N, C-alpha and C positions, 0 to 999 in steps of 0.2 A: 614741677619741673619735669619736662619730657627729655628723653635722651635717646640717641641712637648708639650704635656700636662705638665704643670709645677705645678699643684696643689699638695700640700704636701700629700693629701689623695689618689692620683692616683698612681698606680704601675708604677715603672720606665720603664717597658717594653712597656707600653701602649702609643701609639701615637695618637694624635688627637688635637682638639682645646684646647687652654689653657684658662681656666676660668678666671685666673687673667688678662691675656692680653685682653680678651674679655670685661671684666669689665672696663678696662682702655680705650678701644676703645669706648665703650658707645653707640654702634649702635645696636639696637635690631635685632636679627636673622642674624647678620653678625659675622664671625669669622676672627680673625687676623691670617694671615699665615706667613708673613715675615715683617721684619723691616729693613730698610736701612737708614743710616744717611749720608748725604753729608755735610761735614764740611765747614764752611765759608772759602773762599779763595781757595778751591781746585777745584771748579767748577765755571767757569765764568758765566754760566747761572743762578746760584743760589748763589748770593753773600752773602745772609743771612743764608746760610745753608738750609738744607731741610730734613724733615722726610718723607720717602716714605714708605707707608703702603700698603701691598697687602692683600685684603680681599676677602671672598667668603661667600655665603650662605650655609647652610647645605643642602646636596642633598636630595630632596624629594623622598619618596618611589615610588610614582606614579604621573605622570603628564599626563593630558588629554588635547586634543585639545580644545581650548576655543570655537570653532565654532561647531564642529561635535561630540565632546566627545570621539573620537578615542584615544587610548593609544599612546602617543607621543614617539618619538625616540630621543635619545641624539644626538645633532648636534654640539658638541664641545663648545668652549668658545670664548669670545671676551673681550678684555680688554677695560674698560672704565675708563679714568683718570679724576679725579676731584680735585679741590682745596678744602681742608677742613679748618675748623677754626684752627688758630695757636695753637700749643701745646708746653709748655716749652719755650716760646718766640721764637719758630722756625716755619717757614711755613711748612704746611703738605700737601702732595699729596696722595690721595687715589687711588689705582689701584684696581678696582673691576673686578674680573674674572667672568664675567656674563655667566651664563649657557644659551645655545641656544637649542631650541627644534624644532623638525620637525614632522609634521602630517604624519602619515603613509597612510592615505586615499588619493589616487590620485585625487579623484573627489572633495575634499574639497578645497575651495578657499584659506584657510590658508596654507601657505607653511612652512616658518620658522619664529620663533619669539624668543625673548629674555625674560628672567625673569625680573621682576620689583621690585623696592624697594622704599618706600616713601621717604627715606632719600637721595636717589641717583637718581634724576629725569633723565629720558631718554634724551640723547643728551645734557645734561647740563654740564657746566664747573665748577659749584660750587655745593657742597653738600647743602642740606637744612639747615644743621647746620651752614655752613659758611655764608649763607645769613642772618640767624638769628643773628649770631655774628656781622656781618657788620651793620645791622640795629640797634642793641642795642648799639654798639660802637658809631655810629653817634648820637644816641638819648641822650646818657648820657655823652660822653667824648668830645663833640665838635671836633670831628675828621673830616677828609676830605676823599673823595673817593680815592684821590691819595695816602694818607697815608695808607688807608686800603689795597690798591693794593700792596703796598710794604710789608705790614705785611703778605699778602697772598702769597708772593714770586713772585709777578709780577713786582717788582721794576725795573727789568732789561729791561722791555718792554716799548716802547713808550706809554706815557699815553693817547695819542689820538688814540691808536690802538684798535683792536677788543676786547681785554680782559678788558680794562677799560670800554668800553661801555657795555660789558657783565655784569660786576659788577654793573654798574649804573642801567641797566634795571632790574636786579634781585632785587635791593634795592627798586626801584620804585614800582615794582609789590608787594613786601612784604608790603611796606608802604601803598599802596592802600587797601590791605587786612585789615590792622590795622584800616584804616579809616572807613571801613564798619563793622568791627567786634568788635572793642575795646570799652569796657564800659567807662563811664565818669571817669575823673581823680578823685582819692580819695580826700575827703574833706580836704582842707587846702593845696593841692598841686597846684602849678601854672599851668595855662593852657598850657604853652609851654612844659610840660612833656608829653602831648598827642603827638602821632606820627604824627597827622595831622599838627602840628605846626613846624615840623622838616623839614628842607630843606635837599636835598641830598648832599649839601656841608658841612653839619654839623652845620650850623649856626641856631640860634633860631629866629623865627619870631613870632610876636603877632598873637594869634589865634582869630578867630571869634567865634560867639556863636555855630557854627556847628563844631568847632574843626579844620576847615581848615584855612590855612593862607590866608590873603587877597592878591589879586594881587598886584604886585609892580607897583608903579606909574612911568610914563615915562614923 
């Protein structure tokens, strides 16, 4: 489904990003272009249904080469597909139409590069928001990585496959960041509320004084 600007204050003949849709998307400096819904049962690959959202950044007026500063030339687009956090109890796939740029200076070592966005890491299969959602769900809801994979729309895949390990690695990386950056648990809260005492399987383990779970005995 394509849309133009749907704000009541915008003239009907004007086309462009829809402010209402962009607020619902909730990703800074990204505009929602199209929405496609795959209903459950109509696609064998997505048995839970799927919301497929196509997004792009606003075109900058000027882009310079990051190495030599020469004015860059437009070099087309490349689609980057990532799983996002579920929305309306439905898995979400983001398709980011990444802009690509080329340096005009032939002597410059930089040839072609793609734009970057902190919420959509390069070569990642998960948005930063999806990783944060997975970590918080494991922390508070006693869920499992397998259950999270299904909610992300990966339930049709073998759970020992690449995507399950991708999700597990992302969760571990985010959990380690919490261990290094998270302040002490609020007064009166049990220590297992710290991310350090959370296992990637979603089970709670007693925490040590450092917030890390003790090694399991064999």
